[in-house]
C-alpha distance (Angstrom), angle and dihedral (degrees) to the residues before:
residue distance angle dihedral
M1 . . .
E2 3.83 . .
E3 3.86 92.7 .
Q4 3.82 91.5 52.6
H5 3.76 90.4 49.5
L6 3.76 92.6 53.5
Q7 3.78 93.5 46.4
S8 3.81 89.3 49.8
S9 3.81 91.0 51.2
D10 3.81 91.1 50.6
F11 3.81 90.8 49.6
I12 3.79 92.9 50.5
K13 3.79 91.4 46.7
D14 3.82 91.0 51.9
V15 3.79 92.2 48.1
V16 3.78 90.5 51.5
I17 3.80 93.1 49.5
G18 3.80 93.8 48.5
M19 3.80 96.9 41.9
A20 3.82 94.9 44.3
D21 3.81 93.0 54.7
G22 3.81 93.3 35.0
L23 3.80 91.5 56.8
T24 3.79 97.0 41.1
V25 3.82 107.5 40.3
P26 3.85 100.1 47.2
F27 3.83 88.1 40.5
A28 3.81 91.2 55.4
L29 3.83 91.1 43.6
A30 3.79 93.4 50.8
A31 3.81 91.7 45.6
G32 3.78 91.0 49.0
L33 3.77 94.0 49.7
S34 3.82 89.9 46.1
G35 3.79 87.2 61.1
A36 3.77 92.2 54.7
V37 3.80 106.9 33.0
S38 3.79 137.4 34.0
S39 3.80 98.4 -153.7
T40 3.81 114.6 98.2
A41 3.80 89.2 -164.1
I42 3.81 90.4 68.6
I43 3.77 91.6 47.1
T44 3.79 95.1 48.2
T45 3.82 91.4 47.5
A46 3.77 92.4 48.8
G47 3.79 90.9 42.5
I48 3.78 94.5 52.5
A49 3.80 91.0 46.5
E50 3.79 89.9 51.8
I51 3.83 93.1 47.4
V52 3.79 91.2 51.3
A53 3.82 93.8 46.3
G54 3.79 92.9 41.3
S55 3.80 95.0 49.3
I56 3.80 90.6 49.5
A57 3.82 92.8 46.9
M58 3.79 93.3 45.6
G59 3.81 92.3 44.3
L60 3.79 90.8 49.4
G61 3.79 89.9 49.9
G62 3.80 90.2 52.5
Y63 3.77 91.5 48.1
L64 3.77 93.6 50.4
A65 3.82 91.6 46.8
G66 3.83 91.3 50.6
Q67 3.81 92.5 44.8
T68 3.80 91.5 48.7
E69 3.83 90.1 51.9
V70 3.82 90.6 53.5
E71 3.81 93.6 45.4
H72 3.81 92.0 47.8
Y73 3.78 91.5 50.8
D74 3.80 92.6 48.8
A75 3.81 91.7 48.9
E76 3.80 92.6 50.7
L77 3.80 90.5 45.0
K78 3.75 91.6 55.0
R79 3.81 91.1 47.6
E80 3.81 92.3 51.6
Y81 3.81 92.7 50.6
E82 3.81 88.7 51.6
E83 3.81 91.9 48.6
V84 3.81 95.8 50.8
E85 3.82 86.9 53.0
R86 3.79 97.1 43.2
V87 3.80 103.9 34.3
P88 3.85 106.8 15.9
E89 3.80 94.7 157.1
T90 3.81 91.2 55.6
E91 3.78 90.7 49.3
K92 3.78 90.9 49.0
Q93 3.78 90.1 52.5
E94 3.81 89.4 52.8
V95 3.79 90.3 52.7
K96 3.79 89.8 50.6
E97 3.77 90.2 51.8
V98 3.79 89.8 55.3
F99 3.82 92.0 54.2
A100 3.82 91.0 41.8
E101 3.80 88.4 63.5
Y102 3.82 88.1 59.5
G103 3.79 90.6 55.3
L104 3.82 99.8 -106.0
D105 3.81 115.7 152.0
D106 3.82 122.3 -116.2
A107 3.82 94.3 -102.2
T108 3.77 92.4 53.4
Q109 3.80 91.4 45.2
T110 3.80 91.4 52.8
L111 3.81 92.0 47.9
I112 3.82 92.4 51.5
V113 3.79 94.2 44.0
E114 3.80 94.8 51.0
A115 3.81 91.2 48.2
L116 3.80 91.4 48.0
A117 3.80 92.8 47.7
K118 3.79 91.3 61.1
N119 3.82 89.2 73.6
K120 3.77 109.5 52.5
D121 3.84 94.8 -168.6
K122 3.80 93.1 52.3
W123 3.82 90.3 43.4
V124 3.79 91.7 54.5
E125 3.81 91.8 42.9
F126 3.79 88.6 53.6
M127 3.79 91.9 50.7
M128 3.78 92.2 48.5
R129 3.77 93.2 51.5
F130 3.82 102.9 37.1
E131 3.81 104.2 26.9
L132 3.81 99.1 37.1
G133 3.77 100.0 21.7
L134 3.82 93.4 -130.1
E135 3.78 126.2 144.6
K136 3.80 119.7 -161.6
P137 3.81 106.0 -97.6
D138 3.78 124.2 -134.9
I139 3.84 108.5 -95.6
N140 3.80 88.2 -137.4
R141 3.82 92.9 50.2
A142 3.82 95.1 104.9
R143 3.80 94.9 50.3
N144 3.80 94.2 43.0
S145 3.77 92.2 46.6
A146 3.78 93.1 50.7
L147 3.81 92.8 49.8
T148 3.81 95.2 44.1
I149 3.83 94.9 47.8
G150 3.82 93.0 43.0
I151 3.80 95.3 48.8
S152 3.80 92.4 43.1
Y153 3.79 89.6 51.8
I154 3.81 91.3 52.2
I155 3.81 93.0 49.0
G156 3.77 91.4 47.1
G157 3.79 93.0 46.8
I158 3.80 95.3 50.5
I159 3.81 92.3 58.8
P160 3.84 99.5 66.8
L161 3.81 90.8 36.9
S162 3.82 96.9 50.3
P163 3.85 98.6 84.7
Y164 3.81 90.0 57.8
F165 3.83 89.8 63.8
F166 3.82 91.5 60.2
V167 3.83 105.9 30.1
K168 3.84 118.6 64.8
D169 3.79 98.3 -159.7
A170 3.80 111.9 74.9
H171 3.80 95.7 -150.0
E172 3.76 91.4 50.4
A173 3.82 91.4 46.9
L174 3.77 89.2 50.2
K175 3.82 90.6 61.3
Y176 3.78 91.6 55.7
S177 3.78 91.2 42.5
V178 3.82 91.4 53.0
L179 3.81 92.1 48.9
I180 3.82 95.7 45.9
T181 3.82 94.9 42.5
L182 3.80 96.3 45.7
I183 3.80 90.8 50.4
T184 3.83 89.7 48.6
L185 3.79 91.9 47.2
F186 3.78 90.1 50.4
V187 3.82 92.6 50.9
F188 3.79 91.8 42.6
G189 3.81 91.9 49.3
Y190 3.82 91.1 47.3
F191 3.78 94.8 55.1
K192 3.81 93.0 39.0
A193 3.80 90.1 55.9
K194 3.78 92.2 44.0
V195 3.81 92.3 52.4
T196 3.82 92.4 48.2
G197 3.82 93.1 46.7
Q198 3.82 97.1 -110.0
N199 3.78 129.9 128.6
P200 3.85 103.4 -71.8
L201 3.81 96.3 -150.3
A202 3.80 94.0 46.7
G203 3.80 90.7 46.2
A204 3.79 92.1 49.4
L205 3.80 93.2 49.7
K206 3.80 91.2 46.0
V207 3.78 94.3 53.6
M208 3.79 93.3 43.1
T209 3.81 91.8 49.0
I210 3.82 93.2 51.1
G211 3.79 91.0 50.9
A212 3.75 92.6 47.5
M213 3.80 92.8 48.6
A214 3.80 91.9 49.8
A215 3.83 92.9 49.7
G216 3.81 92.6 43.5
A217 3.80 92.5 49.8
A218 3.82 91.0 49.4
F219 3.79 92.1 48.2
Y220 3.80 96.8 50.6
V221 3.82 94.1 42.0
A222 3.81 88.0 53.4
K223 3.82 90.8 49.2
L224 3.80 90.1 48.2
F225 3.79 92.5 55.3
E226 3.80 95.9 34.5
I227 3.80 112.5 139.6
């Protein structure tokens, strides 16, 4: 049950990362271009290019983060195995210190440590978890993270861009894009806050406000430098 919980948490985190950027960045780009050009063809072309590049970049970032987590765990695991072989008494003392923090007396600490030391794998696993605070990562974490973040970014990016496919005037399309995207950001922020145990309404308003500010800033900057 614990493993499933952790995987679910990782999946939700990746969806949030991908959707948050996917909704915000293409939204700001489309809004900025709408302030400078009237052709929706330019905006959709630029938007699609950004979504493709952004999903690849975000997915790659997720892959590297997941791969680094696995590599870090493997390196620490190897080091712990070497230490229980080379300096077992030091490692035993470190285990005793862990149990001392829970209020166990010295005799009980010694009894537990000696029993644990009989199984090297369990001993190392204990050290990894309680000394270093590391849980064994899923070997597929990097791949799954890359796919989840990348796909979430694409889904999020299509939403603010979609009106530009059906409305010819960029300023008119922007109105629909703002409406659709702000509603989506509100819903997304609501469920994100609910999942993470925060105030859903406050979380929804926060996410929606950030998206609106990013798009507004891009729009007015583009208008300022409009040729």
